[in-house]
LUMSEFI-385165 format. One record per residue: residue number from 1; z, y, x of N, C-alpha, C in turn; residue in three letters. Coordinates in Angstrom, 3 decimals. Atoms other than C-alpha are relative to their C-alpha. Example, Ala and Ser with C-alpha at 12.3 -4.5 7.8 and 13.67 -1.06 7.14 Angstrom:
! LUMSEFI-385165
PAFI pos      npz      npy      npx     capz     capy     capx      cpz      cpy      cpx code
PAFI   1    0.000   -1.190    0.890    7.800   -4.500   12.300    0.000    1.200    0.900  ala
PAFI   2   -0.060   -1.190   -0.820    7.140   -1.060   13.670    0.730    1.090   -0.770  ser
//
This chain:
! LUMSEFI-385165
PAFI pos      npz      npy      npx     capz     capy     capx      cpz      cpy      cpx code
PAFI   1   -0.797    0.942    0.683 -116.461  148.874   45.366   -0.597   -1.161   -0.590  met
PAFI   2    0.190    1.543    0.341 -116.855  144.996   44.917   -0.340   -0.030   -1.467  ser
PAFI   3    0.678    0.115    1.419 -118.616  144.087   41.534    1.183   -0.563   -1.095  arg
PAFI   4   -0.702    0.546    0.960 -115.776  142.137   40.054   -0.476   -0.623   -1.241  phe
PAFI   5    0.673    0.435    1.219 -118.387  140.438   37.717    0.798   -1.056   -0.684  asp
PAFI   6   -1.026    0.808    0.912 -116.108  137.619   36.490    0.976    0.716   -0.426  ser
PAFI   7   -0.969   -0.787    0.846 -113.459  140.090   35.403   -0.752    0.878   -0.956  leu
PAFI   8    0.728   -0.807    0.977 -116.033  142.415   33.495   -0.655   -0.681   -0.697  phe
PAFI   9    0.715    0.866    1.091 -117.562  139.615   31.918    1.143   -0.484   -0.985  gln
PAFI  10   -1.321    0.390    0.974 -113.774  139.138   30.231    0.348    1.459   -0.635  arg
PAFI  11   -0.913   -1.105    0.268 -112.529  142.586   30.251   -0.714    1.390    0.076  tyr
PAFI  12    0.695   -1.435    0.073 -113.816  146.243   29.524    0.615    0.868    0.955  asp
PAFI  13   -0.679   -1.144   -0.767 -111.030  147.969   31.760    1.066   -0.952    0.814  arg
PAFI  14   -1.070    0.626   -1.249 -108.850  146.963   35.009    1.210    1.219   -0.125  leu
PAFI  15   -1.190   -1.003   -0.077 -105.365  148.698   34.766    0.754   -0.380    1.110  phe
PAFI  16   -0.624    0.162   -1.116 -103.872  148.521   38.102    1.290    1.055    0.115  leu
PAFI  17   -1.125   -1.301   -0.163 -100.249  150.352   38.575    1.351   -0.731    0.700  phe
PAFI  18   -1.185    0.382   -1.086  -97.027  150.317   40.635    1.068    1.052   -0.593  asp
PAFI  19   -1.373   -1.045   -0.031  -93.560  151.584   40.121    1.013    0.265    1.175  thr
PAFI  20   -1.008   -0.232   -0.963  -90.768  153.283   42.194    1.285   -0.178   -0.922  glu
PAFI  21   -1.026   -0.121    0.903  -87.388  152.635   40.478    1.507    0.174    0.737  thr
PAFI  22   -1.307   -0.135   -0.798  -83.655  153.328   40.979    0.744   -1.291    0.419  thr
PAFI  23   -0.776    1.263   -0.492  -82.613  149.712   41.597   -0.975   -1.396   -0.139  gly
PAFI  24    0.996    1.527    0.156  -83.790  146.099   41.071    0.368   -0.403   -1.271  leu
PAFI  25   -0.581    0.608    0.910  -81.990  145.504   37.907   -0.900    0.607   -1.359  ala
PAFI  26    1.057   -0.587    1.086  -84.840  145.754   34.995    0.510    0.544   -1.297  tyr
PAFI  27   -0.510   -0.696    1.388  -82.462  146.044   31.950    0.957    1.372    0.478  ser
PAFI  28   -0.872   -1.356   -0.172  -80.146  148.875   33.830   -0.706    1.049    0.752  arg
PAFI  29    0.603   -1.351   -0.766  -82.291  150.776   36.297   -1.135    0.772   -0.833  asp
PAFI  30    0.443   -0.638    0.814  -84.530  153.086   35.463   -1.856    0.248    1.053  gln
PAFI  31    1.166   -0.562   -0.905  -88.529  154.061   36.866    0.313    1.584    0.141  ile
PAFI  32   -0.198   -1.483   -0.178  -88.551  157.357   38.480   -1.480    0.173    0.301  ile
PAFI  33    1.356   -0.285   -0.258  -92.182  157.078   39.491   -1.119   -1.137   -0.420  glu
PAFI  34    1.037    1.000    0.277  -95.291  155.392   37.807   -1.409    0.466    0.372  phe
PAFI  35    1.317   -0.285   -0.585  -98.673  155.356   39.258   -0.868   -1.106   -0.257  ala
PAFI  36    0.997    1.259    0.737 -101.959  153.468   37.754   -1.268    0.733    0.776  ala
PAFI  37    1.535   -0.056    0.043 -105.809  153.312   38.532   -0.652   -0.479   -0.974  val
PAFI  38    0.273    0.449    0.930 -107.827  152.688   35.788   -1.589   -0.237    0.488  val
PAFI  39    1.644    0.391   -0.247 -111.445  150.692   36.505   -0.843   -0.380   -0.860  val
PAFI  40    1.042    0.582    0.762 -114.335  150.349   34.421   -1.315    0.014    0.448  glu
PAFI  41    1.412    0.156   -0.212 -117.980  149.448   34.679   -0.718    1.117   -0.539  lys
PAFI  42    0.926   -1.063    0.502 -120.335  152.385   34.686   -1.251   -0.039    0.733  arg
PAFI  43    1.054    0.069   -0.372 -123.730  152.223   35.140   -0.188   -1.516    0.870  asn
PAFI  44   -0.241    1.317   -0.721 -123.353  148.302   36.243    0.566    0.007    0.925  gly
PAFI  45   -0.949    0.402   -0.920 -120.867  149.076   38.728    1.263    0.621   -0.266  gln
PAFI  46   -1.403   -0.560    0.133 -117.043  149.451   38.899    0.263    1.098    0.542  pro
PAFI  47   -0.195   -1.257   -0.735 -115.897  152.672   39.307    1.587    0.583   -0.740  glu
PAFI  48   -1.266   -0.531    0.149 -112.461  154.449   39.168   -0.251    1.288   -0.701  val
PAFI  49    0.087   -1.073    1.009 -112.307  156.461   36.162    1.100    1.038   -0.601  val
PAFI  50   -1.391   -0.594    0.328 -108.661  157.700   36.071    1.022   -0.572    0.974  gln
PAFI  51   -1.004    0.303   -0.645 -105.865  158.143   38.367    1.019    0.710   -0.539  glu
PAFI  52   -1.476   -0.476    0.685 -102.197  158.703   37.325    1.053   -0.117    0.705  tyr
PAFI  53   -1.430    0.067   -0.756  -99.110  159.572   38.958    0.990    1.090   -0.427  asp
PAFI  54   -0.637   -0.955    0.762  -96.147  160.959   37.436    1.617   -0.325    0.408  glu
PAFI  55   -1.580    0.481   -0.196  -92.062  161.134   38.256    0.258    0.394   -1.157  leu
PAFI  56   -0.388    0.247    1.275  -90.281  160.277   35.449    1.622    0.484   -0.255  ile
PAFI  57   -1.228   -0.233    0.549  -87.081  162.083   33.805    1.002   -0.954    0.109  thr
PAFI  58   -1.167    0.947    0.116  -83.751  160.234   34.288    0.713   -0.057   -1.393  leu
PAFI  59   -1.139    0.254    0.953  -81.181  159.335   31.462    0.937    0.822    0.391  gln
PAFI  60   -1.167   -1.021   -0.497  -78.602  162.145   31.343    1.237   -0.664    0.761  pro
PAFI  61   -1.269    0.125   -0.436  -75.559  161.781   33.520   -0.631   -1.215    0.992  gly
PAFI  62    0.162    1.219   -1.012  -77.710  159.336   35.897   -0.753    0.794    1.345  thr
PAFI  63    0.733   -0.935   -1.113  -79.254  160.165   39.509   -0.651   -0.974    0.979  ser
PAFI  64    0.434    0.872   -0.884  -81.355  158.813   42.104    0.818   -0.216    1.160  val
PAFI  65   -0.806    0.289   -1.377  -79.370  156.667   44.677   -0.458    0.509    1.240  pro
PAFI  66    0.397   -0.234   -1.577  -79.134  157.586   48.112   -0.836   -0.928    0.640  pro
PAFI  67    0.909    1.189   -0.838  -80.654  154.391   49.439   -1.494    0.201   -0.532  gln
PAFI  68    1.213   -0.324    0.152  -83.467  155.068   47.210   -0.972    1.294    0.184  ile
PAFI  69    0.466   -1.483   -0.875  -84.109  158.743   48.236   -0.506   -0.340    1.375  val
PAFI  70    0.464    0.495   -1.469  -84.173  157.211   51.833   -1.245   -0.611   -0.241  gln
PAFI  71    1.408    0.862   -0.003  -86.815  154.635   50.861   -0.999    0.704   -0.310  leu
PAFI  72    0.973   -0.336    0.414  -89.012  156.588   48.772   -0.414    1.527    0.330  thr
PAFI  73   -0.362   -1.440   -0.609  -88.115  160.207   49.945   -0.206    1.008   -1.678  gly
PAFI  74    0.022   -0.475    1.222  -87.957  160.978   45.861    1.381    0.523   -0.168  ile
PAFI  75   -1.352   -0.657    0.407  -84.885  163.512   45.218    0.060    0.221   -1.244  thr
PAFI  76   -0.459   -0.279    1.413  -83.083  164.288   42.309   -0.744    1.379   -0.350  asn
PAFI  77    0.695   -1.073    0.030  -84.725  167.683   42.849   -1.421    0.113   -0.575  glu
PAFI  78    1.311    0.132    0.070  -88.020  166.422   42.757   -0.313   -0.241   -1.372  asp
PAFI  79    0.091    0.268    1.410  -87.198  164.629   39.540    0.084    1.173   -1.145  ile
PAFI  80   -0.433   -1.282    1.015  -85.875  167.822   37.816   -1.358    0.980    0.096  gln
PAFI  81    0.852   -0.963   -0.149  -88.816  169.894   39.192   -1.422   -0.389   -0.734  ala
PAFI  82    1.309    0.783    0.041  -91.899  167.479   38.391    0.305   -1.093   -1.260  arg
PAFI  83    0.084    1.090    0.604  -90.651  164.718   36.252   -0.336    0.289   -1.389  gly
PAFI  84    0.300   -0.059    1.444  -92.004  164.342   32.745    0.785   -1.117   -0.968  ile
PAFI  85   -0.889    0.666    0.593  -90.325  162.636   29.933   -0.405   -1.706   -0.107  ser
PAFI  86    0.393    1.344    0.223  -90.091  158.857   29.333   -1.036   -0.190   -1.264  lys
PAFI  87    0.684    0.364    1.189  -91.470  159.095   26.003   -1.604    0.438    0.459  gln
PAFI  88    1.251   -0.763   -0.261  -94.664  161.216   27.538   -0.746   -1.247    0.702  gln
PAFI  89    0.342    1.204   -0.536  -94.973  158.386   29.924   -0.702   -1.007   -0.697  val
PAFI  90    0.456    1.380    1.047  -95.138  155.537   27.332   -1.180    0.309   -0.653  cys
PAFI  91    1.540   -0.166    0.735  -97.956  157.508   25.555   -1.007   -0.086    1.153  gln
PAFI  92    1.048   -0.064   -0.850  -99.903  157.901   28.466   -0.272   -1.387    0.406  asp
PAFI  93    0.266    1.350    0.007  -99.625  154.164   29.183   -0.802   -0.642   -1.098  ile
PAFI  94    0.531    0.531    1.275 -100.468  153.247   25.849   -1.399    0.127    0.049  ala
PAFI  95    1.421   -0.519   -0.023 -103.750  155.279   26.075   -0.719   -0.986    0.865  gln
PAFI  96    0.739    0.394   -0.856 -104.509  153.797   29.271   -0.569   -1.553    0.093  met
PAFI  97    0.023    1.609   -0.013 -104.141  149.971   28.535   -0.681   -0.406   -1.463  val
PAFI  98    0.384    0.281    1.176 -105.729  150.422   25.037   -1.397   -1.007    0.200  ser
PAFI  99    1.479    0.850    0.004 -108.743  147.816   24.115    0.351   -0.950    1.051  gly
PAFI 100    0.274    1.361   -0.981 -109.565  145.071   26.350    0.549    0.104    1.336  asn
PAFI 101   -0.076   -0.576   -1.215 -107.890  145.723   29.389    0.839   -1.069    0.745  thr
PAFI 102   -0.552    1.102   -0.498 -106.615  143.580   31.922    1.234    0.965    1.051  leu
PAFI 103   -0.870   -0.620   -0.703 -103.128  144.616   33.858   -0.123   -0.852    1.370  leu
PAFI 104    0.052    0.786   -1.224 -103.061  143.895   37.475    1.180    0.885    1.083  leu
PAFI 105   -1.194   -0.447   -1.012  -99.859  144.365   40.095    0.187   -0.561    0.994  ala
PAFI 106   -0.224    0.882   -0.985  -98.840  143.370   43.376    1.572   -0.272    0.070  tyr
PAFI 107   -1.296    0.244    0.673  -95.595  141.747   42.623    0.054    0.401   -1.671  asn
PAFI 108    0.087   -0.470    1.480  -96.346  141.939   38.927    0.887   -0.191   -0.688  ala
PAFI 109   -1.104    0.403    0.637  -93.528  140.236   37.475    0.883    1.352    0.281  his
PAFI 110   -0.841   -1.078   -0.434  -91.247  142.844   38.989   -0.371    1.406   -0.703  phe
PAFI 111    0.418   -1.231    0.710  -93.357  146.026   37.797   -0.010   -0.357   -1.596  asp
PAFI 112    0.499    0.120    1.331  -94.492  144.417   34.302    1.715   -0.075   -0.607  leu
PAFI 113   -1.494    0.001    0.553  -90.388  143.757   33.592    0.786    1.312   -0.039  ser
PAFI 114   -0.396   -1.524    0.173  -89.680  147.444   34.467   -0.794    0.852   -1.211  phe
PAFI 115    0.575   -0.818    0.973  -92.335  148.553   32.268    0.147   -0.477   -1.425  leu
PAFI 116   -0.276    0.142    1.392  -91.436  146.617   29.281    1.349    0.473   -0.276  phe
PAFI 117   -1.364   -0.845    0.654  -87.737  148.054   29.287   -0.218    1.391   -0.364  tyr
PAFI 118    0.460   -1.484    0.162  -89.403  151.424   29.716   -0.628   -0.147   -1.374  leu
PAFI 119    0.192   -0.253    1.390  -91.340  150.869   26.612    0.802   -0.482   -1.090  leu
PAFI 120   -0.873    0.087    0.742  -88.562  149.122   24.903    0.855    1.084   -0.381  leu
PAFI 121   -0.453   -1.071    0.420  -86.622  152.222   25.074   -0.417    1.105   -0.372  arg
PAFI 122    0.472   -1.346    0.105  -88.822  155.021   24.873   -1.470   -0.055   -0.499  asp
PAFI 123    1.110   -0.165    0.671  -92.202  153.837   23.729   -0.333   -1.411   -0.877  gly
PAFI 124    0.470    1.535    0.959  -93.645  150.436   22.053   -0.587   -0.855    0.768  asp
PAFI 125    0.329    1.035   -0.892  -93.630  147.317   23.987   -1.054   -0.820   -0.435  pro
PAFI 126    0.967    0.752    0.790  -96.087  145.806   21.395   -1.425    0.497    0.919  ala
PAFI 127    1.362   -0.254   -0.507  -98.967  147.490   23.466   -0.240   -0.950    1.016  ile
PAFI 128   -0.025    0.572   -0.867  -98.412  145.019   26.127   -0.380   -1.513   -0.641  leu
PAFI 129    0.538    1.729    0.697  -99.246  141.734   23.557   -1.227   -0.229    0.151  lys
PAFI 130    1.411    0.481   -0.041 -102.191  139.963   24.194   -0.657    0.452    1.323  gly
PAFI 131    0.601   -0.391   -1.279 -102.861  141.778   27.549    0.202   -1.112    0.999  lys
PAFI 132    0.348    0.870   -1.290 -103.995  139.344   30.302    0.685    0.694    1.074  asp
PAFI 133   -0.534   -0.816   -1.280 -102.247  139.783   33.696   -0.598   -0.693    1.157  lys
PAFI 134    0.167    0.593   -1.288 -102.831  139.054   37.381    0.900    0.455    0.826  ile
PAFI 135   -1.122   -0.425   -1.119 -100.166  139.106   40.031   -0.754    0.092    1.664  asp
PAFI 136    0.687    0.414   -1.228 -102.168  139.863   43.386    0.935   -0.529    1.220  leu
PAFI 137   -0.763    0.861   -0.922  -99.100  138.907   45.292   -0.123   -1.507   -0.007  leu
PAFI 138    0.195    1.289    0.234  -99.684  135.432   43.787   -1.122   -0.470    0.932  thr
PAFI 139    1.034    0.375   -0.924 -103.117  135.584   45.160    0.069   -0.157    1.406  val
PAFI 140   -0.192   -0.031   -1.310 -102.386  136.573   48.578    1.074   -1.370    0.504  tyr
PAFI 141   -0.872    0.990   -0.433  -99.594  133.964   48.846   -0.881   -1.357    0.036  lys
PAFI 142    0.930    1.338    0.027 -102.280  131.167   48.103   -1.169    0.295    1.152  asp
PAFI 143    1.037   -0.251   -1.167 -104.612  132.845   50.992    0.499    0.294    1.744  arg
PAFI 144   -0.604   -0.467   -1.417 -102.160  133.899   53.920    1.223   -0.676    0.161  arg
PAFI 145   -1.276    0.171   -0.254  -99.275  132.647   55.466    1.030    1.030   -0.028  ser
PAFI 146   -1.219   -1.115    0.139  -95.758  134.199   55.537    0.017    1.188    0.953  phe
PAFI 147   -0.726   -0.503    1.314  -94.764  137.252   55.281   -1.139    0.266   -0.748  pro
PAFI 148    0.750   -0.055    1.132  -96.228  138.181   51.998   -0.008    1.425   -0.522  his
PAFI 149    0.134   -1.554    0.146  -95.529  142.177   51.663   -1.224    0.444   -0.044  lys
PAFI 150    1.277   -0.916    0.252  -98.169  144.549   50.494   -0.401    0.581    1.391  leu
PAFI 151    0.471   -0.433   -1.147  -97.976  146.005   54.030   -0.629   -1.084    0.803  cys
PAFI 152    0.673    1.050   -0.807  -98.845  142.534   55.452   -1.356   -0.154   -0.442  asn
PAFI 153    1.447    0.179    0.347 -101.880  142.257   53.233   -0.642    1.313    0.470  ala
PAFI 154    0.778   -1.331   -0.491 -103.016  145.802   54.065   -0.276   -0.425    1.598  ile
PAFI 155    0.572    0.219   -1.247 -103.014  144.581   57.782   -0.791   -1.034   -0.088  asp
PAFI 156    0.738    0.945   -0.244 -104.357  141.481   57.441   -1.681    0.143   -0.656  ala
PAFI 157    1.145   -0.407    0.313 -107.253  142.842   55.529   -0.824    1.003    0.754  tyr
PAFI 158    0.577   -1.365   -0.774 -107.904  145.579   58.041   -0.240    1.131   -0.812  gly
PAFI 159    0.353   -1.158    0.685 -107.104  148.399   55.850    1.132    1.114    0.418  leu
PAFI 160   -0.825   -0.891   -0.165 -104.495  149.916   57.623   -0.743    1.531    0.324  ser
PAFI 161    0.769   -1.256   -0.393 -106.888  153.044   58.654   -0.448    0.651   -1.402  asp
PAFI 162    0.394   -0.467    1.537 -107.596  153.430   54.706    1.211    0.348   -0.986  gln
PAFI 163   -1.128   -0.071    0.501 -104.408  152.888   53.055    1.297   -0.290    0.365  val
PAFI 164   -1.494   -0.030   -0.559 -100.441  152.973   53.315    0.770   -0.424   -0.947  val
PAFI 165   -0.929    0.267    1.069  -97.746  151.230   51.885    1.451    0.672    0.075  asn
PAFI 166   -0.726   -0.862   -0.342  -95.614  154.002   51.793    1.642   -0.099   -0.685  ser
PAFI 167   -0.996    0.033    0.979  -93.042  152.939   48.962    0.232    1.173   -0.959  his
PAFI 168    0.386   -0.885    1.427  -94.582  155.460   46.584   -1.054   -0.159   -0.419  arg
PAFI 169    0.521    0.824    0.900  -95.980  154.364   43.730   -1.454    0.501   -0.115  ala
PAFI 170    1.331   -0.576   -0.045  -99.088  156.680   44.051   -0.854   -0.868    1.490  val
PAFI 171    0.663    0.588   -1.109  -99.853  155.326   47.589   -0.269   -1.512    0.215  asp
PAFI 172   -0.104    1.487    0.068  -98.910  151.734   46.854   -1.066   -0.376   -0.793  asp
PAFI 173    1.000    0.507    0.995 -101.195  151.375   43.889   -1.354    0.226    0.498  val
PAFI 174    1.227    0.039   -0.882 -104.201  152.769   45.928   -0.306   -1.160    1.106  leu
PAFI 175   -0.028    1.350   -0.828 -103.420  150.022   48.501   -0.131   -1.038   -0.927  ala
PAFI 176    0.271    1.214    0.600 -103.350  147.465   45.812   -1.722    0.015   -0.378  thr
PAFI 177    1.607    0.055    0.049 -106.718  148.566   44.924   -0.780   -0.518    1.148  val
PAFI 178    0.790    0.442   -1.328 -108.146  148.208   48.228   -0.077   -1.209    0.168  ala
PAFI 179   -0.074    1.363   -0.202 -106.490  144.951   48.681   -0.658   -1.082   -0.877  val
PAFI 180    0.730    1.152    0.981 -107.896  143.387   45.458   -1.522    0.176    0.464  met
PAFI 181    0.943    0.172   -0.517 -111.206  144.628   46.631   -0.335   -0.941    1.264  glu
PAFI 182    0.320    0.766   -1.223 -110.885  142.844   49.929    0.134   -1.490   -0.376  ala
PAFI 183   -0.261    1.605    0.833 -109.630  139.613   48.024   -1.182   -0.181   -0.646  met
PAFI 184    1.535    0.306    0.485 -113.129  139.786   46.078   -0.630   -0.302    0.849  glu
PAFI 185    0.865   -0.069   -1.107 -115.078  140.373   48.655    0.414   -1.643    1.026  arg
PAFI 186   -0.107    1.243   -0.575 -113.418  137.269   50.474   -0.111   -1.155   -0.762  glu
PAFI 187    0.165    1.166    0.942 -113.459  134.864   47.602    0.195    0.581   -1.306  arg
PAFI 188    0.149   -0.319    1.496 -114.500  135.465   44.053    0.713   -0.867   -0.929  asn
PAFI 189   -0.719    0.824    0.883 -111.913  133.665   42.121    1.224    0.533   -0.396  asp
PAFI 190   -1.235   -0.810    0.872 -109.477  136.326   40.610    0.467   -0.345   -1.090  leu
PAFI 191    0.122    0.302    1.516 -110.253  135.041   37.344    0.801   -1.003   -0.043  ile
PAFI 192   -0.622    1.156   -0.015 -108.514  131.803   38.041    1.579    0.466   -0.085  arg
PAFI 193   -1.342   -0.383   -0.094 -105.163  133.635   38.521    0.448    0.848   -1.345  tyr
PAFI 194   -0.413   -0.698    1.186 -105.032  135.431   34.995    1.110   -0.842   -0.426  val
PAFI 195   -1.384    0.349    0.711 -101.542  134.935   33.413    0.526   -1.412    1.029  asn
PAFI 196   -0.691    0.944   -1.027 -100.468  132.624   36.511    0.695    0.537    1.006  leu
PAFI 197   -0.827   -0.654   -1.064  -97.708  133.883   38.631    0.598   -1.230    0.478  phe
PAFI 198   -0.735    0.490   -1.218  -96.098  132.349   41.763    1.470   -0.029    0.066  gly
PAFI 199   -1.244   -0.303   -0.327  -92.629  132.030   42.492    0.701   -1.226    0.916  tyr
PAFI 200   -0.881    0.514   -1.140  -90.243  130.877   45.458    1.175   -1.276   -0.719  asn
PAFI 201   -0.857    0.906    0.510  -88.746  127.617   44.284    1.708   -0.062    0.486  pro
PAFI 202   -1.365    0.191   -0.773  -85.717  128.008   46.752    0.845    1.157   -0.797  arg
PAFI 203   -0.803   -1.115    0.504  -84.908  131.299   45.036   -0.002    0.004   -1.793  phe
PAFI 204    0.003    0.001    1.259  -85.901  130.903   41.472   -0.702    1.147   -0.677  gly
PAFI 205    0.783   -0.995    0.637  -87.728  133.242   39.017    1.068    1.048   -0.013  leu
PAFI 206   -1.113   -1.264    0.304  -85.946  136.805   38.972   -0.224    0.613   -1.144  asp
PAFI 207    0.260   -0.492    1.236  -85.155  137.888   35.851   -0.519   -0.926   -1.092  gly
PAFI 208    0.598    0.730    1.262  -86.549  136.749   32.400   -1.413   -0.171    0.205  lys
PAFI 209    1.406    0.386   -0.077  -89.805  135.000   32.410   -0.918    0.690   -1.291  pro
PAFI 210    1.086   -0.734    0.855  -92.818  136.890   30.599   -0.723   -1.216   -0.893  ile
PAFI 211    0.388    1.021    0.879  -93.864  134.950   27.550   -1.619   -0.477    0.096  gly
PAFI 212    1.512    0.395    0.204  -97.685  135.035   27.931   -0.488   -0.718    1.443  ser
PAFI 213    0.142    0.492   -1.164  -97.170  133.781   31.811    0.284   -1.170    0.237  ile
PAFI 214   -0.355    1.632   -0.590  -97.340  130.176   33.354    0.273    0.338    1.452  thr
PAFI 215   -0.760    0.036   -1.557  -94.906  130.063   36.444   -0.423   -1.137    0.752  tyr
PAFI 216   -0.017    1.494   -0.881  -95.529  127.653   39.060    0.701    0.024    1.394  lys
PAFI 217   -0.565   -0.274   -1.341  -93.599  127.180   42.255   -1.031   -0.046    1.234  pro
PAFI 218    1.028   -0.315   -1.127  -95.288  128.504   45.218    0.979    0.344    1.237  gln
PAFI 219   -0.724   -0.219   -1.263  -93.215  128.177   48.416   -0.657    0.693    1.256  pro
PAFI 220    0.782   -1.014   -1.161  -93.958  130.596   51.509   -0.825   -1.267    0.790  tyr
PAFI 221    0.347    0.966   -1.051  -94.764  127.265   53.483   -0.610   -1.133   -0.655  asp
PAFI 222    0.505    0.942    0.984  -96.482  125.324   50.653   -1.414   -0.269    0.765  ser
PAFI 223    1.005    0.538   -0.459  -99.290  123.103   52.014   -1.178   -0.477   -1.193  pro
PAFI 224    0.476    0.090    1.088 -100.437  122.999   48.410   -0.133    1.315   -0.872  asn
PAFI 225   -0.216   -1.614    0.862 -101.228  126.563   46.904   -0.160   -0.320   -1.388  pro
PAFI 226    0.128    0.508    1.503 -101.746  126.840   43.373   -1.397   -0.156   -0.292  leu
PAFI 227    1.820    0.481   -0.061 -105.779  126.753   43.819   -0.157   -0.222    1.591  tyr
PAFI 228    0.601    0.484   -1.306 -106.678  124.880   47.082   -1.451    0.731    0.506  asn
PAFI 229    1.079   -0.891   -0.513 -109.065  126.981   49.211   -1.447   -1.148    0.388  thr
//
């Protein structure tokens, strides 16, 4: 794994995470799978110290929509057999992000919005207060031309024989870790993207802004990225 010296000079832990959900509406839809990887520095080197992947039970009277079953392969039977409670997931997340932790995700505004509503209903959203965040999609948009999906980043960095973008949170968070490592090897400037998220001005920001984040327009074809190379 790359060294991430600039990140570990500021943070004790990196928390990379991904979600699968029943839809796109943060305040109405639910997380059905939450996966995370925790990275800390051990003996001077970054090391994955925890991998987390859980299916999450649904609110009574709700189910996984057919299109989500088709996309993710997660069925209502899977949820019933292996899902854990929302409260338990919130407790687990609180433990993983405790202390001086940096939160990272690919398309982080989406995942953070769902995480906030999960914590608001079934945990303590205050655990996110004061936590810095990096959106690796914003970084990728500054470095590569359209398209910008996670699968495109995997291909661009030559990682397709190592990881996969399967629309399962556990696979996608491991792919995010690999993409982050490739980004750091390419250019050691991830620290500049702390609390800086790009958005396409053609469509505007999807949902409510996160209070601690600075949002800047970042068109797909922008000749002036948020940070010039």
